[in-house]
C-alpha positions as CSV (number, residue, x, y, z in Angstrom):
1,M,2.3,0.7,18.6
2,N,4.6,-1.8,20.2
3,E,7.5,-3.6,18.6
4,D,5.6,-6.9,18.3
5,Q,2.9,-5.3,16.1
6,R,5.5,-3.8,13.9
7,L,7.4,-7.0,13.4
8,E,4.1,-8.9,12.7
9,A,3.2,-6.3,10.0
10,M,6.6,-6.6,8.5
11,E,6.4,-10.4,8.4
12,E,2.9,-10.2,6.8
13,L,4.3,-7.9,4.1
14,N,7.2,-10.2,3.4
15,Q,4.9,-13.2,3.0
16,K,3.0,-11.4,0.3
17,G,6.2,-11.1,-1.6
18,E,6.8,-7.4,-0.9
19,D,10.0,-5.9,0.5
20,A,9.1,-4.6,4.0
21,S,12.3,-2.6,4.1
22,K,11.3,-0.3,1.2
23,V,11.1,3.3,2.1
24,V,8.5,4.3,-0.6
25,V,5.7,2.0,-1.8
26,M,3.5,2.9,-4.7
27,P,-0.2,2.0,-4.7
28,K,-1.6,-0.8,-6.9
29,Y,-4.8,-0.3,-8.9
30,R,-7.3,-2.6,-10.7
31,L,-10.5,-2.1,-12.5
32,D,-13.7,-2.5,-10.5
33,E,-16.0,-4.1,-13.0
34,R,-19.2,-3.1,-11.2
35,L,-18.4,0.6,-10.9
36,N,-16.2,0.7,-14.0
37,V,-13.4,2.7,-12.1
38,E,-9.9,1.8,-11.1
39,K,-9.7,1.2,-7.3
40,E,-6.7,0.7,-5.1
41,F,-6.1,-2.8,-3.7
42,D,-3.5,-4.5,-1.5
43,Q,-2.6,-1.5,0.6
44,P,0.5,-1.8,2.8
45,P,-0.1,-2.2,6.5
46,S,-0.9,1.1,8.3
47,D,1.3,-0.1,11.2
48,L,4.4,0.4,8.9
49,F,3.3,3.0,6.3
50,I,1.3,6.2,6.0
51,A,-0.4,7.4,2.8
52,L,0.8,10.6,1.3
53,G,-0.7,12.5,-1.6
54,W,-3.6,11.4,-3.8
55,D,-4.1,10.1,-7.3
56,E,-6.8,11.3,-9.6
57,D,-6.4,8.0,-11.5
58,S,-3.9,5.2,-11.7
59,K,-1.5,7.1,-14.0
60,T,-1.1,10.3,-11.8
61,Q,1.4,8.6,-9.5
62,R,1.4,11.3,-6.8
63,K,0.1,9.0,-4.0
64,H,2.6,6.8,-2.2
65,Y,3.2,5.2,1.2
66,R,6.2,5.9,3.4
């Protein structure tokens, strides 16, 4: 990945109102009405963060992005 892609991803995250300089980002969940399950939404850019761990549901809080 080049520096331009990284800076672009940081700017996009800042425009969403998130702090791109955070070290750890927790996932956000919402209810999918059709499937009646909680699904993750608004994932951070993969250019800046990698997903670690997994969540069995929205309350487990083991999954995070670094």
